[in-house]
Structures are given as C-alpha cells and as structure tokens.
C-alpha positions as CSV (number, residue, x, y, z in Angstrom):
1,M,73.5,139.3,109.0
2,E,73.2,139.5,112.7
3,K,76.4,139.2,114.9
4,R,76.7,137.6,118.4
5,R,79.6,137.9,121.0
6,L,81.8,134.9,121.1
7,G,82.0,134.0,124.7
8,T,83.4,136.7,126.9
9,S,86.0,137.6,123.8
10,D,86.1,140.4,121.7
11,L,85.0,138.6,118.5
12,S,81.8,139.2,117.1
13,V,80.5,136.3,114.8
14,S,78.1,136.2,112.3
15,K,75.0,133.8,113.7
16,M,76.2,131.5,110.5
17,G,79.6,130.8,110.0
18,L,80.7,129.0,107.0
19,G,82.3,125.4,107.8
20,C,85.0,125.1,105.1
21,M,85.6,121.3,105.3
22,S,83.3,120.5,102.2
23,L,84.8,123.4,100.1
24,G,87.1,121.0,98.1
25,T,90.1,121.5,96.6
26,D,89.3,123.3,93.2
27,T,90.1,126.9,94.2
28,A,88.2,128.7,91.8
29,T,85.0,126.6,93.2
30,A,85.8,127.5,96.6
31,E,86.4,131.2,96.4
32,K,83.2,131.6,94.9
33,I,81.7,130.0,97.8
34,I,83.6,131.9,100.0
35,K,82.7,135.6,98.3
36,T,78.8,134.3,98.2
37,A,79.4,133.8,102.2
38,L,80.7,137.1,102.3
39,D,78.2,138.7,100.2
40,E,75.3,137.3,102.4
41,G,77.3,138.9,105.5
42,V,79.0,135.6,107.2
43,N,82.3,137.1,108.7
44,Y,83.0,133.6,110.4
45,F,85.0,130.9,108.4
46,D,85.8,127.7,110.0
47,T,88.4,125.7,108.9
48,A,91.2,123.0,110.3
49,D,94.9,121.8,109.6
50,L,93.5,118.2,108.9
51,Y,91.2,119.3,106.1
52,D,93.0,118.2,102.9
53,Y,96.1,117.5,104.6
54,G,96.3,121.7,104.7
55,V,95.3,122.7,101.6
56,N,91.6,123.6,102.9
57,E,93.6,126.3,105.1
58,E,95.6,127.5,102.2
59,I,92.2,128.1,100.1
60,V,90.5,130.0,102.9
61,G,93.8,132.4,103.6
62,K,93.9,133.4,99.9
63,S,90.2,133.6,99.6
64,L,90.0,136.0,102.5
65,A,93.3,138.0,102.3
66,S,91.6,141.1,100.6
67,V,89.1,141.3,103.6
68,R,91.4,139.8,106.4
69,D,90.7,142.9,108.8
70,Q,86.8,142.1,108.5
71,V,86.7,138.3,109.3
72,I,86.9,136.0,112.0
73,I,89.0,132.8,111.1
74,A,89.1,129.7,112.9
75,T,91.3,126.8,112.7
76,K,91.8,123.6,114.7
77,V,94.9,121.5,115.9
78,G,95.4,118.5,117.6
79,N,95.3,115.6,114.7
80,R,98.5,114.9,113.7
81,W,99.1,113.6,110.0
82,T,101.4,110.6,109.6
83,E,104.6,111.2,107.6
84,K,103.1,109.0,104.7
85,K,99.8,111.1,105.2
86,D,97.9,108.0,105.5
87,G,96.5,108.7,108.9
88,W,96.7,110.6,111.8
89,R,97.3,110.2,115.4
90,W,95.9,112.4,118.2
91,D,98.7,114.9,119.8
92,P,97.3,117.5,122.2
93,S,100.9,118.1,123.6
94,N,102.4,121.6,124.4
95,H,105.1,121.1,121.6
96,Y,103.1,119.9,119.0
97,I,100.5,122.9,119.3
98,K,103.3,125.4,119.2
99,E,104.7,123.9,116.2
100,A,101.4,123.1,113.9
101,V,100.3,126.9,114.6
102,K,103.4,128.5,112.6
103,K,102.5,126.1,109.7
104,S,98.7,127.0,109.8
105,L,99.5,130.4,110.1
106,E,101.9,130.1,107.0
107,R,99.1,128.1,105.2
108,L,96.6,131.0,106.1
109,G,98.9,133.8,104.9
110,T,98.2,135.5,108.3
111,D,99.9,136.9,111.2
112,Y,97.4,135.9,113.8
113,I,94.5,133.4,114.2
114,D,91.0,134.9,115.6
115,L,90.3,131.4,117.2
116,Y,92.3,128.5,117.8
117,Q,90.3,125.2,118.8
118,L,91.9,122.1,120.1
119,H,90.3,119.4,117.6
120,G,89.1,116.9,120.1
121,G,90.3,115.7,123.5
122,T,89.9,113.2,126.2
123,I,90.2,113.6,130.0
124,G,93.5,111.5,129.6
125,D,94.7,114.3,127.8
126,P,97.6,116.5,129.4
127,I,95.0,119.4,129.8
128,D,97.4,121.4,131.8
129,D,99.9,121.4,129.3
130,T,97.9,122.1,126.4
131,I,96.2,125.0,128.2
132,E,99.6,126.5,128.7
133,A,100.2,126.3,125.0
134,F,97.5,128.2,124.0
135,E,98.2,130.8,126.7
136,E,101.2,131.2,125.5
137,L,100.2,131.5,121.7
138,K,97.8,134.1,123.0
139,A,100.3,135.9,125.2
140,E,102.7,136.1,121.9
141,G,99.9,137.5,119.6
142,L,99.7,134.4,117.2
143,I,96.2,133.7,118.4
144,R,93.7,135.8,119.9
145,H,91.4,133.3,121.8
146,Y,91.1,129.8,122.0
147,G,88.4,127.2,122.3
148,I,87.8,123.3,122.1
149,S,85.5,121.3,119.5
150,S,84.3,118.3,121.8
151,I,81.2,116.6,122.7
152,R,82.7,115.0,126.1
153,P,81.1,117.0,129.3
154,N,84.1,115.8,131.3
155,V,86.5,117.6,129.1
156,I,84.5,120.5,128.6
157,R,84.3,120.8,132.2
158,E,88.1,120.8,132.6
159,Y,88.5,123.4,130.4
160,A,85.6,125.7,131.5
161,S,87.3,125.3,135.2
162,K,90.9,125.7,134.2
163,S,91.2,127.7,131.1
164,S,90.1,130.9,129.3
165,I,88.2,129.1,126.6
166,V,85.5,131.4,124.9
167,S,83.7,128.8,122.8
168,V,83.1,124.7,122.2
169,M,82.2,123.6,119.2
170,M,79.5,120.9,119.5
171,Q,76.8,118.8,117.4
172,Y,73.9,120.1,118.1
173,S,70.2,119.7,116.4
174,L,66.3,118.5,116.8
175,L,68.0,115.0,116.6
176,D,70.7,115.5,118.9
177,R,69.7,117.4,121.8
178,R,72.6,115.9,124.1
179,P,74.4,119.4,124.6
180,E,71.3,120.9,126.8
181,E,72.6,118.6,129.7
182,I,75.8,121.2,129.9
183,M,74.4,124.2,128.6
184,P,73.7,125.7,132.2
185,L,77.8,125.5,132.3
186,F,78.1,127.5,129.4
187,E,75.8,130.1,130.4
188,E,77.5,130.4,133.9
189,S,80.8,130.1,132.8
190,G,80.3,132.9,129.8
191,I,81.3,130.5,127.3
192,S,79.7,130.3,123.8
193,I,78.5,127.4,121.7
194,V,79.2,127.0,118.2
195,T,77.2,124.2,116.6
196,R,77.7,121.9,113.8
197,G,75.4,119.2,112.4
198,S,72.4,121.5,112.6
199,L,70.9,119.6,109.6
200,A,71.4,116.2,111.1
201,K,73.6,115.0,107.8
202,G,70.7,116.5,105.8
203,L,67.8,114.5,107.7
204,L,66.5,118.1,108.7
205,S,66.7,119.7,105.4
206,D,63.8,120.3,102.9
207,K,65.1,117.4,100.8
208,M,63.5,115.0,102.8
209,L,59.9,116.4,102.4
210,G,58.0,114.1,100.3
211,M,60.0,111.0,100.6
212,K,58.3,107.8,99.7
213,D,58.0,105.2,102.0
214,G,60.7,103.0,100.7
215,Q,63.3,105.9,100.6
216,W,63.3,106.2,104.4
217,E,65.8,103.1,104.8
218,D,68.9,103.6,106.5
219,K,67.8,106.9,107.6
220,D,68.5,106.2,111.4
221,Y,70.2,108.6,113.5
222,L,71.6,108.1,117.0
223,D,68.6,107.3,119.1
224,Y,66.0,107.5,116.4
225,S,65.4,104.7,113.9
226,S,64.6,105.3,110.4
227,N,61.0,105.4,111.1
228,D,61.2,107.6,113.9
229,V,63.1,110.1,111.6
230,K,59.9,109.8,109.1
231,E,57.2,109.9,111.9
232,L,59.3,113.2,113.1
233,I,59.8,114.9,109.9
234,E,56.0,114.3,109.1
235,S,54.6,115.6,112.0
236,I,56.8,118.9,112.0
237,Q,55.6,119.2,108.3
238,A,51.8,118.7,109.0
239,K,52.1,121.3,112.1
240,L,54.7,124.1,111.1
241,L,55.4,123.8,107.7
242,H,53.6,126.4,105.4
243,D,54.4,128.7,102.5
244,N,56.7,130.8,104.5
245,R,58.5,128.4,106.7
246,S,60.8,125.6,105.6
247,L,62.3,122.7,107.3
248,N,65.6,124.1,107.0
249,E,64.6,127.3,108.9
250,L,63.5,125.4,111.7
251,A,66.2,123.3,112.1
252,F,68.6,126.3,112.2
253,Q,66.6,128.3,114.2
254,F,66.2,126.0,117.0
255,N,69.9,125.9,117.5
256,L,69.9,129.7,117.5
257,E,67.0,129.9,120.0
258,N,69.4,128.7,122.8
259,R,71.0,131.9,124.4
260,A,74.5,129.9,124.7
261,V,74.7,129.3,121.0
262,A,76.8,132.1,119.3
263,A,76.4,130.7,115.8
264,V,75.6,127.7,113.9
265,V,78.7,126.4,111.5
266,A,77.1,125.1,108.4
267,G,79.1,123.7,105.3
268,A,78.5,124.3,101.7
269,S,79.7,122.6,98.4
270,T,77.9,125.3,96.0
271,V,76.9,128.6,96.1
272,E,73.5,127.7,96.1
273,Q,73.5,125.8,99.6
274,V,75.3,128.9,100.8
275,R,72.6,131.0,99.9
276,D,70.0,128.5,101.2
277,N,71.6,128.4,104.5
278,A,71.6,132.1,104.9
279,R,68.1,132.5,104.0
280,A,67.1,130.1,106.6
281,V,69.6,131.4,109.7
282,N,68.2,135.0,108.5
283,S,64.5,133.8,108.9
284,P,62.3,134.6,111.9
285,A,63.0,133.2,115.2
286,L,61.0,130.2,116.5
287,S,57.3,131.3,117.9
288,K,57.1,130.2,121.5
289,E,54.4,127.5,119.8
290,E,57.1,126.3,117.2
291,L,59.6,125.7,120.3
292,A,57.4,123.9,122.3
293,F,56.0,121.8,119.9
294,L,59.8,120.9,118.9
295,Q,60.9,120.3,122.3
296,L,57.8,118.2,122.8
297,I,58.1,115.8,120.0
298,T,62.0,115.4,119.9
299,K,64.0,113.5,122.7
300,E,65.7,114.8,125.6
301,S,69.1,112.8,125.6
302,R,72.2,112.4,127.6
303,Y,75.9,111.7,127.0
304,T,76.7,108.1,127.8
305,D,80.6,108.3,127.1
306,H,82.2,111.0,129.5
307,R,85.6,110.2,128.7
C-alpha cells in the first residue's frame, strides 16, 4: 500500500489507517482484524485513551508488539473519565496530558507514541499550556510528533500558527466538504489532514445501492435530506459505477485526491471490512471526469461553529 509523509514529520503512513475504535473488546477478533490490516499493507493504527476505558489501547499495543518498529501508533488525549466511569469531561491541561501519556504508554506497552493527538478542543482552552505539554513530551522522547483531532477552524488556525502539529484529524467526505474551507491553510503550513467518516456513516458504501424507496427514511446527513442522499447516490450510480468501480472506491478516492490528505482512517469490526476498505483505497485514483462530476453534484459547505 502506498505511504505518504505525514506533514513535516519523518512519519510515512499508509494511505489507509485502521480506526481501532470499532474493534470491540474481544481480543481474538481484534487481533485478527489488526493482522489482516497488516497483511494489506496498513502501518498506521489510530486509537484513543477514551475507547473502551483504555482497553482498546491495550489490545492495539498487544497486537502490534511484535512489529512495533514497523508501525505508526496514534492515540489521543483530552477526554477524562470520571471516577465512576459513567461519563467524561474535557481536560486539555498541561498537567493532565503529561499524566495521561504515562498511562497510554503503559497500556500500549511501548516506550513512545508516534503520533499523540489532542482529542478535540475549543478556542477557550489554555492552548499555550496544551502546546507546552506536547512539546515537553516530544523533547523527552515520549512522543515523536503530535497533532489534533478537530473540526473547528479557529482552533485549527491557533495550533497551526503557534505549534508544531503535523496533522489534523477531520471528518471529510462527499457529503461533508466543509474541510475544503481551510485546506489552503494546511498546504501553506505543511500540515497533513487525516480524514475520518469517509463513508458518511455508511451512506457512501455499496450497501446503499439498490435500496428501495421505503428504505431511505432517516438517511439524512448534515445539509442533505434523505431524498437528497437518495438522488445523489442514484446519480453517482447511473454516471460512474460500472463493473470495475464501486461506491466505496469513489468515496475513499475523493478524499485521497486532495493534496493535503495523507491518509483516510477507516474503522472495521470484521476482517472482511478491512479487506474491502483496503481494496477501495488501492483502487485507481479518480479521473478528471469522475472528480469533476462528484464536485458538481455535491454541496460545497462551510463551518458555522468556529468556537
């Protein structure tokens, strides 16, 4: 699988990353999914301390222990579980980040984290203190690089101007083109985008083909009504889909077409999903005609909440 440089870092990530949130807590099943991803050429695995109360990190670390020096492990910090673990609160403080990284390292069974990401953020955060924490962890060798997971333009601009982030994880798809609003900033700053939600909760997957009229209820998405989604899928099917092209492929390749995108992070709860996603990511890039048609029939949109 093709690898792309992550921002200005020395990390080369496979253009598909495995989103580990949906692995579940059955270790045997999760290990099979991770092994399949490795077999498909995936070297980039994304988890978070929040997932399954840290169990996800433990499973990922154990599954990748034998190939640790060959993979990129990314995890996240900032959402702090309550003592009863019945909810969490946002804590981007310097102190908490430096304490949380120790626990993530222990759960992952590693001496360093390749990419440590702030798991959210608002413009009202103590951003300078947060950056200081990441820079100190980097200087100590506990993390190699850091980034943020955010869809807030004002927050992203602050980190782009004040820090040495190498990546931003953002929701991006044919049905959510909002990130295009700030993509010039990424190219100017040498920051990569890592996308999530490429299939828009499954609405851009092959399972939507052949849906009956009555099955389109509650299939709305952001600015798209259920009927909008239906018409969009039918238009794509009529114009672009054929024996050698699938909807999954078009969805992933649309993201990868953008020069600022280093990788798409795709979740999987089965071995088959990993293989399908890898096949789609490894498919031919969009032709000029395909890209132009997809841009024409989808909505350009902008963020309304810049906090």
